[in-house]
SEKE-489203 format. One record per residue (C-alpha): residue number from 0; y, z, x. Coordinates in pm, 1 decimal, padded with zeros to 6 digits. Example, Ala and Ser with C-alpha at 12.3 -4.5 7.8 and 13.67 -1.06 7.14 Angstrom:
2
(0,(-00450.0,00780.0,01230.0))
(1,(-00106.0,00714.0,01367.0))
END
This chain:
266
(0,(14571.4,13040.5,12531.7))
(1,(14263.6,12850.9,12415.0))
(2,(14006.6,13007.7,12179.8))
(3,(13677.7,12879.2,12041.8))
(4,(13637.7,13013.2,11685.8))
(5,(13265.1,13016.3,11594.4))
(6,(13107.0,12975.2,11254.3))
(7,(12857.4,13203.2,11080.3))
(8,(12550.9,13176.8,10862.2))
(9,(12427.0,13405.1,10587.2))
(10,(12076.0,13533.5,10646.4))
(11,(12009.8,13626.6,10286.8))
(12,(12281.3,13659.0,10023.4))
(13,(12243.5,13876.5,09716.8))
(14,(12519.4,13896.1,09455.0))
(15,(12465.2,14240.3,09307.5))
(16,(12758.5,14311.7,09074.4))
(17,(13071.1,14167.1,08911.3))
(18,(13355.2,14406.3,08989.3))
(19,(13644.7,14512.1,08769.0))
(20,(13888.7,14346.9,09013.4))
(21,(13727.4,14006.1,08960.3))
(22,(13540.9,14000.5,09291.8))
(23,(13164.7,14038.3,09332.9))
(24,(12969.2,14291.1,09538.1))
(25,(12742.2,14125.6,09793.1))
(26,(12464.2,14214.9,10032.0))
(27,(12408.9,13978.5,10322.0))
(28,(12359.2,13946.9,10695.2))
(29,(12626.1,13750.7,10881.3))
(30,(12518.1,13593.0,11209.3))
(31,(12762.1,13419.3,11449.2))
(32,(12676.0,13066.0,11558.7))
(33,(12829.7,12899.7,11867.0))
(34,(12935.1,12586.3,11675.8))
(35,(13308.1,12616.1,11727.1))
(36,(13652.0,12484.9,11648.9))
(37,(13910.3,12478.6,11929.6))
(38,(14236.3,12669.0,11882.2))
(39,(14525.6,12645.9,12128.5))
(40,(14815.9,12891.7,12090.8))
(41,(15123.8,12868.3,12314.2))
(42,(15441.4,13079.5,12277.7))
(43,(15756.5,12880.1,12205.6))
(44,(16134.0,12929.2,12210.3))
(45,(16151.2,12879.6,11834.0))
(46,(16099.0,13133.9,11559.4))
(47,(15844.3,12915.7,11382.5))
(48,(15472.0,12844.0,11385.5))
(49,(15453.7,12474.3,11472.9))
(50,(15107.4,12362.1,11362.9))
(51,(14915.8,12043.7,11439.4))
(52,(14550.8,11949.9,11405.6))
(53,(14289.1,11694.2,11502.6))
(54,(13920.2,11640.0,11436.3))
(55,(13811.0,11685.0,11076.1))
(56,(14093.4,11629.1,10830.5))
(57,(14247.3,11950.1,10695.6))
(58,(14366.1,11921.9,10337.1))
(59,(14630.5,12128.4,10161.6))
(60,(14979.2,12246.7,10261.3))
(61,(15021.1,12367.5,10618.8))
(62,(15175.1,12692.1,10492.0))
(63,(14845.6,12775.6,10320.0))
(64,(14637.8,12733.3,10635.1))
(65,(14485.2,13066.4,10737.4))
(66,(14597.0,13017.6,11098.0))
(67,(14959.3,12987.5,10988.7))
(68,(14920.2,13277.5,10746.3))
(69,(14783.8,13490.9,11032.2))
(70,(15099.6,13423.3,11235.2))
(71,(15319.1,13499.8,10933.0))
(72,(15139.0,13832.4,10881.9))
(73,(15179.4,13940.1,11245.1))
(74,(15541.7,13824.6,11254.3))
(75,(15623.2,14036.9,10947.0))
(76,(15449.2,14341.4,11091.5))
(77,(15556.8,14320.4,11456.8))
(78,(15846.5,14072.2,11481.3))
(79,(15673.5,13833.4,11721.2))
(80,(15828.1,13503.9,11824.3))
(81,(15730.4,13147.8,11752.4))
(82,(15424.4,12957.5,11869.9))
(83,(15293.5,12605.8,11908.1))
(84,(14944.4,12589.1,11756.9))
(85,(14692.4,12307.0,11774.4))
(86,(14361.5,12332.2,11589.4))
(87,(14082.6,12087.5,11666.8))
(88,(13860.6,12113.1,11360.5))
(89,(13486.0,12076.4,11415.3))
(90,(13328.7,12320.5,11166.8))
(91,(13299.5,12156.7,10823.1))
(92,(13524.1,12303.8,10556.4))
(93,(13394.8,12430.2,10224.0))
(94,(13046.0,12455.1,10371.3))
(95,(12974.3,12829.0,10355.8))
(96,(13017.9,12862.4,10732.6))
(97,(13342.4,13061.7,10738.7))
(98,(13528.8,12823.1,10967.8))
(99,(13874.3,12890.3,10822.5))
(100,(13821.1,13265.7,10837.7))
(101,(13708.3,13236.2,11198.3))
(102,(14017.7,13032.8,11289.3))
(103,(14237.2,13305.1,11137.5))
(104,(14055.4,13582.4,11324.4))
(105,(14089.7,13396.4,11654.1))
(106,(14460.5,13350.6,11582.2))
(107,(14500.3,13727.2,11536.3))
(108,(14317.2,13791.8,11863.9))
(109,(14531.2,13532.7,12045.9))
(110,(14859.9,13669.6,11910.9))
(111,(14754.9,14022.0,12005.0))
(112,(14702.9,13911.8,12364.5))
(113,(14996.8,13670.4,12399.1))
(114,(15252.5,13916.7,12262.8))
(115,(15084.7,14221.7,12421.3))
(116,(15065.4,14410.5,12091.1))
(117,(14776.2,14631.1,12209.7))
(118,(14613.4,14636.3,11865.1))
(119,(14262.7,14782.2,11872.2))
(120,(13963.6,14632.1,11694.8))
(121,(14005.6,14844.1,11382.5))
(122,(14369.5,14737.1,11348.1))
(123,(14277.9,14371.3,11394.9))
(124,(14000.2,14402.8,11137.1))
(125,(14246.3,14559.6,10893.0))
(126,(14486.0,14267.0,10929.9))
(127,(14196.8,14022.8,10906.0))
(128,(14081.3,14177.3,10577.4))
(129,(14418.0,14097.6,10421.1))
(130,(14361.4,13729.3,10500.1))
(131,(14010.0,13697.4,10357.1))
(132,(13684.4,13880.4,10299.0))
(133,(13500.5,13701.8,10583.4))
(134,(13777.8,13736.6,10840.8))
(135,(13696.2,14087.0,10974.0))
(136,(13346.5,13973.3,11070.8))
(137,(13490.2,13725.1,11319.4))
(138,(13690.0,13998.7,11491.4))
(139,(13362.9,14180.4,11557.2))
(140,(13159.6,13857.7,11599.4))
(141,(12811.8,14002.9,11623.5))
(142,(12526.7,14043.6,11369.5))
(143,(12634.5,14255.0,11074.0))
(144,(12491.0,14383.6,10747.7))
(145,(12760.3,14298.6,10492.6))
(146,(12842.1,14476.0,10166.9))
(147,(13138.7,14513.1,09930.8))
(148,(13309.3,14181.5,09864.2))
(149,(13216.4,14084.5,10220.1))
(150,(13451.1,14308.5,10415.6))
(151,(13226.9,14612.9,10477.0))
(152,(13018.3,14582.0,10792.6))
(153,(12734.7,14767.0,10961.2))
(154,(12607.7,14676.5,11308.2))
(155,(12251.6,14550.4,11337.0))
(156,(12040.5,14623.5,11641.8))
(157,(11965.2,14340.6,11880.6))
(158,(11637.5,14152.4,11886.8))
(159,(11650.4,13994.4,11542.3))
(160,(11578.2,13635.5,11649.7))
(161,(11580.2,13424.5,11962.6))
(162,(11538.0,13049.3,11943.6))
(163,(11721.8,12749.6,11801.7))
(164,(11935.1,12684.5,11496.6))
(165,(12005.5,12354.5,11325.6))
(166,(12285.4,12316.9,11070.1))
(167,(12324.7,12015.2,10845.4))
(168,(12625.4,11963.6,10618.2))
(169,(12539.9,11729.4,10330.8))
(170,(12836.7,11515.1,10218.4))
(171,(12895.0,11717.8,09902.2))
(172,(13155.7,11980.4,09812.6))
(173,(13048.5,12294.6,09630.1))
(174,(13324.8,12482.1,09448.9))
(175,(13289.0,12857.4,09507.1))
(176,(13397.8,12923.0,09148.5))
(177,(13139.1,12673.7,09024.9))
(178,(12867.2,12839.0,09236.1))
(179,(12945.8,13184.8,09096.9))
(180,(12932.6,13040.0,08745.8))
(181,(12570.2,12939.2,08805.3))
(182,(12437.2,13287.1,08888.5))
(183,(12389.8,13624.9,08722.4))
(184,(12447.4,13931.2,08944.1))
(185,(12143.1,14155.3,08982.1))
(186,(12020.2,14427.0,09222.3))
(187,(11907.4,14305.4,09563.1))
(188,(11530.0,14241.6,09563.7))
(189,(11501.5,14328.4,09934.6))
(190,(11689.5,14565.1,10166.2))
(191,(11819.9,14329.5,10434.5))
(192,(11859.8,14622.4,10674.4))
(193,(11478.1,14617.3,10700.6))
(194,(11469.8,14257.3,10822.2))
(195,(11373.1,14377.4,11172.8))
(196,(11043.0,14499.8,11030.8))
(197,(10930.5,14143.5,10958.3))
(198,(10868.3,13850.7,11193.6))
(199,(11086.0,13545.8,11118.7))
(200,(10779.6,13362.2,10985.3))
(201,(10773.0,13612.1,10695.1))
(202,(11141.1,13592.4,10604.8))
(203,(11107.1,13294.1,10371.7))
(204,(10895.8,13496.3,10129.1))
(205,(11138.0,13791.1,10092.8))
(206,(11485.9,13677.9,10201.3))
(207,(11681.3,13445.8,09974.0))
(208,(12028.5,13324.8,09882.8))
(209,(12111.3,13379.7,09515.2))
(210,(12320.0,13062.3,09512.8))
(211,(12057.1,12836.0,09663.9))
(212,(11830.9,12746.0,09371.0))
(213,(12105.3,12682.1,09112.2))
(214,(12335.1,12500.1,09355.9))
(215,(12057.4,12286.7,09507.6))
(216,(11953.0,12187.1,09156.0))
(217,(12301.7,12039.1,09109.6))
(218,(12320.0,11860.7,09446.4))
(219,(12014.9,11668.4,09566.1))
(220,(12160.3,11640.9,09917.6))
(221,(12121.7,12016.6,09962.5))
(222,(11764.4,12016.4,09832.5))
(223,(11680.8,11723.9,10064.1))
(224,(11829.7,11905.9,10364.6))
(225,(11620.3,12215.9,10293.7))
(226,(11305.3,12001.9,10280.0))
(227,(11400.1,11825.7,10603.8))
(228,(11437.2,12158.0,10787.4))
(229,(11090.6,12269.0,10680.6))
(230,(10943.1,11929.6,10769.6))
(231,(11096.2,11962.0,11119.2))
(232,(10916.8,12293.9,11169.1))
(233,(11174.6,12557.4,11072.0))
(234,(11037.1,12911.4,11053.9))
(235,(11314.7,12989.3,10805.6))
(236,(11562.3,12771.9,10619.6))
(237,(11833.6,12844.5,10366.2))
(238,(12172.2,12741.4,10237.6))
(239,(12462.4,12935.3,10390.2))
(240,(12705.3,13110.2,10157.9))
(241,(12773.2,12919.5,09839.0))
(242,(12699.2,12593.1,10021.2))
(243,(12683.5,12321.3,10104.0))
(244,(12565.1,12367.7,10465.4))
(245,(12193.0,12421.1,10519.6))
(246,(12044.9,12580.2,10832.6))
(247,(11701.4,12613.1,10984.5))
(248,(11573.8,12854.1,11251.0))
(249,(11324.6,12714.9,11502.0))
(250,(11113.3,12855.5,11781.6))
(251,(11158.1,12530.5,11977.0))
(252,(11446.1,12282.7,11991.4))
(253,(11414.8,12051.0,11688.6))
(254,(11480.5,11678.7,11676.9))
(255,(11739.3,11652.5,11399.5))
(256,(12002.7,11398.5,11506.6))
(257,(12215.0,11445.4,11190.3))
(258,(12255.3,11819.7,11248.0))
(259,(12425.6,12056.9,11486.6))
(260,(12154.9,12208.2,11711.2))
(261,(12217.7,12508.6,11933.9))
(262,(12040.9,12798.9,12102.0))
(263,(12092.5,13149.3,11960.3))
(264,(11994.7,13505.4,12046.2))
(265,(12076.2,13776.6,11789.8))
END
């Protein structure tokens, strides 16, 4: 079975509270973007998850990869057999695009189908939540208003934006812990559920990412990418997540050769 795990962007990101459990409460809109990895999952005669990869280099132990952890979770719960897995990595890692979470969600969906587990969406989302806060979104994979630590979702009505997106990943790595150390949680200045009330041309004045200003001040490549999006005619531009990827939304296809460019309809 071959899957195409997409990435996501954050349309607005407000960090509203530091929780007693060490996490933070967030308010954001997650939007899926058809910039994808490629995940192949084939059942095997072994009792192992045999993992290989190509494309962008994946660092860290294989056992820590979210795709492998997804198989381990489902094997513990349902006693499934082994699989051969190949991941072709396209989505940059550590970029605020949720690529690893998306890979894990696609793995859960693939295992559900291959082993005929008949898990419904709610059950898949529950398993996804145990792998990471962003993972449940990729089970649903449509525009969502996000709260909690990132795992609570509310559907948004269609018609938010239709046009083009460009995503540029500056060659810098932003530590999530470092990014959180640069901000102070505060109440959201705008209710993102009202975003439909404003045309995209107005978003820049009311929708923001709490990480963007402090993180961009530390990494000039991010600040330069934001300026380049505006210079190319973006109606809205922002950093996604805690960085370092920067995206722009455009009414017409932009000429940005160093960026991913794709058509979207949310």
